[in-house]
C-alpha positions, 0 to 999 in steps of 0.5 A: 831196723824196725823201719826197713819195711818203709824202705820197700814201701817207698817204691810205691810213690814213683810207681803211682806217679808213673801210672798217673802220667803214662796216659798223657805221654805220646806214643813213639812215632816209629812204633806207630808207623812201623808196628801199627801202620798208622801214618796219621798218628805217626805224623801227629807224634812227629809234629809234637816231638819236632815242633814243625808242621812238615814232617814228611821227610822224617816219615820217609826217612823212617820208612827207608830205614825200615826197608833197609833193615828188612833186606839185611841178612842175618848171620849165625854165631858160627858164621860170625866166628868163621869170618876173619874180619870180626873174629878177633873183635868177638873173641876180645869181647867174650874174654872181657865179659868172661873176666868181668863175671869171674873177677867178682866185680858184679858182686861189689 
């Protein structure tokens, strides 16, 4: 019982390892391309991850996916519940998650 503080202190080792390694990890190509709008760094990141020189297809694919996402219409929860095709799936998921919360499975 007297050594339980060491248990809490053990988390320091993985945290320090993460802090030391983090500067050497590359940025995500999608983040560089879509958020930072830095095509050259995104291209270098794709080349590093995929191990090939021509990554223009992957960059075009990411940009096309971004365009599709921008054109997607968002719906509210009420609109979702009014749609007959997804109503029962939503009700099933809500009831299942409610049962998980009420049965005490999380407490175990």
